[in-house]
Structure formats: C-alpha cells, structure tokens
N, C-alpha and C positions, 0 to 999 in steps of 0.2 A: 504494500500500500504506500501512499504518499508520505514522505518524511522529509522535513526540512533539514535534518541533521546531516544527511549524507546523500550525495548523488554520484553515480559513476561518471568519470570524466569524458567518456565517449562511448558511442554505440559499439557493441561487439556483434558482428555479423559473421557467421561461420559457414555460410553457403551463398553462392551467387544468387542475386535477386533481380537481374536485369533481363530484358527480353532477348530472344535470339537475334544476332546481328552478324554482319559480315565484317571481319577484322582483316585489314589489309596490312601486310608486313613486307618489308624489303628483304628479298631472299638473300641478299649479300651480307646481311648483318644479323638477321633474326632466325630463330629456330621455328619451323612450322611443321604441322603434321601432314600437310599436303605434298603431293609429288611435285618435284621441281626438275627442270632440265639440268643435265650435267653441265658443269662449268666449261665454257668454251663452245658449246653447241649453239646453233642458230635456229631461229624460226624463219617463216617464209619472208618476213620483212627484214631479216638480217639482224634481229636483236639477239644478243647473247644472254646467257643465264644471268650475267652480272646486271643486266638492265631489266630483268623481269621481276614480277611480283608473284607471291603466292597468296591466294585468298582462302582463309580458313573460316568456315561458318561455325559459330558456336556462341557461348556466352549465356545461353538460356538457363543452363543448370537444371537441377531437379531437386525438389524439396526433400525433406523439410529444410527451412531456413530459420535460423535462430537469431533472436534480437534481444538486446538489453542495453541499458545505458542511455546516453544523451545523443540525439541526432542534432548536430550543429550546422550541417549544410543540407540543402534540399536533396531528397532521394525519393525513389519510386519503388514500390513493392509490386511485383507482377505475379499473376497466377501460376507462371512457370515455376515459381519458388514455393508453391503450396506444399504443406501448410506452413504459414509463417508463425513460428512458435515464440511467444514472449516468455523469456526465462528470468526476467527481472523487470523492475519498473523501466519504462521507456518514455523519455521526455523529448519533445520536439521544441527546441528553443535555443536562441543565441542572440545576444544583444546587437551584434554587427550584421549577421547574415539573415535574420528573420526566416529561418528555414521552413520549407513546406514538405511535409511527408505526404506523398500522393499514393493512395492505395487503389490499385486498378480494379475494374470490374472482374468478378470471378475469384477474387482473393479470399482465402480462408485464414483468419487470424485466430490462433489458439493460445490461451493463457495457461501456462504450466503451473500456476499457483496463484497466490494472493497478490497479484501485480496490477499496476495501472498503466495504461497508455494515455499520455496527456500532453497538452501544449499550453504555453503561455503562463506558467506558474510563476517564474521569476524573470523571464525574458520573453521577447517576441517570438512567435512561431505560428504554424497553422497545420492542421490535418485536413486533407481533402480526400474523402472516401465516397466517391460518387459512382454507385453501381448502376445497373440498368434493370429494366422491368422483367426481362426474360429470366427464366429459372436459373440458367447457368451463369448469369452475369451480375447477380446480386453479390454483396459482400457480407461475410458472416464473421461475427466476433463471438467466440465460444470458448470452451474449455478443452484441455487435453484429457480430463478425467474420464474414467469409465467405471461405473456408469456416471452420466452427467447429473449433477445435483445443483440446485440453486445455491449461489454464494461460493461457487468454485473459483472465482476470480474477483478482482476488485471492481474496476470501472474504466470507462473511457472518460477522461476529464478535459474540459475546456475552460481555462482560467482567464482572468481579466486582462492579461497581456497578450492573449491570442489575437491574431489579426483577423479582420473580417473575411479573409479568404477561406476561413474554416467552413467546411461544408460536408454534410452527410446526406446521402440519398440512396434509397433501395438497399439499406443495410438491415441486418438482423443482429440484435444483441441478445445473447441468451446465456442463462446460468451464471450471471455475475451478481454484483451487489453484496459482496462480503462485508463491506463497510456500510452499516445501516444509515450513517450520516450522509452518505453520498448516493446510494443506489447504484444502478448499473451504468447510467449515463448522467454525468454531473456537469453543470454549467454554472460558473461563478463570475459574474461581472463582465461577460464577453458578448460580442456581437458575432453571430454565425447564422448558418442556414441548416435546417433539418427537414427533410421531406420524404414521405413514403418509406418510413423506417418502422421496424417492429422491435419492441423490447419485451422479452418474454422470459418466464421462469426466473425472475430476479428474487433474491433473498429478501430484499427490501423494496423500496419504491423503484419504479422503472426509470423515470427521468426526474431529476431534482434540479431546480434552478434557484440561484441566490443573487442578490445585490445587483440591481440595474442590468439585468440580462436583456439583450435585444436579439430575438430570434427572427430574422427578416422573413423567413419562410418556415412554417411548421405544419406538417401534415403527418398523420400516423397511419 
C-alpha cells in the first residue's frame, strides 16, 4: 500500500514490454541473428557486405512482465507483455518529466499482493489506460491470487499532482480494495476522465473521491 516513508528509486522491469518492431543494425559493427552476406561478396548493385544492413524483427517479448518502483519517464505497456505483474507499489511521477504511463488496449495488469499503482502523489504524472469496447480490447486490473478474493490488492490511485491527461476507459477493476480508506479506485484532488469502467468485487467501496476532484467525464 501507499507509504510516505519509502519509495523505490526507479521502476524494475524484468521483461520487454514494447510492441514488435523492426530493428535495423549495421552489419559491420553489430551482432545480429539474421543471415548476412560474407564479407567481400557483392549484390546485383555492387554493394559489398560492408555496406549492407541486417534487419532483425523482434522486441515484442512474451509475458509475464514484472513492474515495481517509480516510473520517471513516459513508457507504454503492451498486451504482448501480458500479464503485467505488479510486484511492489508502482508510482508514475517526476517533477521534471511529468511522465505518462500508457496502458494499451488488451493489457492485463495483475497485482501480486497488497500494492498500489498510482500517479501524482508527490510529483506530476499521469496514467492513460484507454481500452476499447470489444471483448479483447478492454483493460483488466486484477489479482494474481487463486482463487481470487476481494481485497487481494490495494488500489489504483490518482492524486492531486496528477495531470489532466489521466484517463481510464473500458477498464475493469476487480478484487482490490484492501485499504478500506481508499477502495479499489481512489481519486484525491485530481482532474481526470473515467468512462465505461467497471469496479467489481472490491473489499470496500468501489470508487472513492476526496478534496476538489474534477472528473471531466464519468460513466460506469
């Protein structure tokens, strides 16, 4: 849960969470997994191996992807890294960078214990988790526990230094709310958007708001 006494200095990510992409590397200086022409051979245009490149497709990785600590620069979580497992409190904030954590449609975020994913507690930041209406493109926040029980994890928190970019849509938040003072989704003094979301099987209240909250769009 949230504690002011200690925060990890940086996020710890132990698996790739970027989408598949083409990485272009210079064959004369980098090691690649693709086949390359032998040095000194020529292609039809007269280019030698020294002048060619090797294209290696990769970077998507396979889950699970583990997260903990502070996200101080913007990053994106992709469904290729599912499940995204929270192994400690994760904060999205930095005074200089105002980082944004973007959680893409289709992501599954699982909390391994009594942890919180939050933004804007001491410095600026935002979480953007905008799923889509179809069944495979929503975003799920749940627990790793089996069987799943209410209160298996803490909360998603949006605090007063969070930027107005913070937005949640087509998200399901389930089996959280271990801290009865916050519930499963907690907003304190922030401006944000929340629409077409479901909060279910919470140990306490589903959504709790405090102190001058402005939710520009809210639908359940």
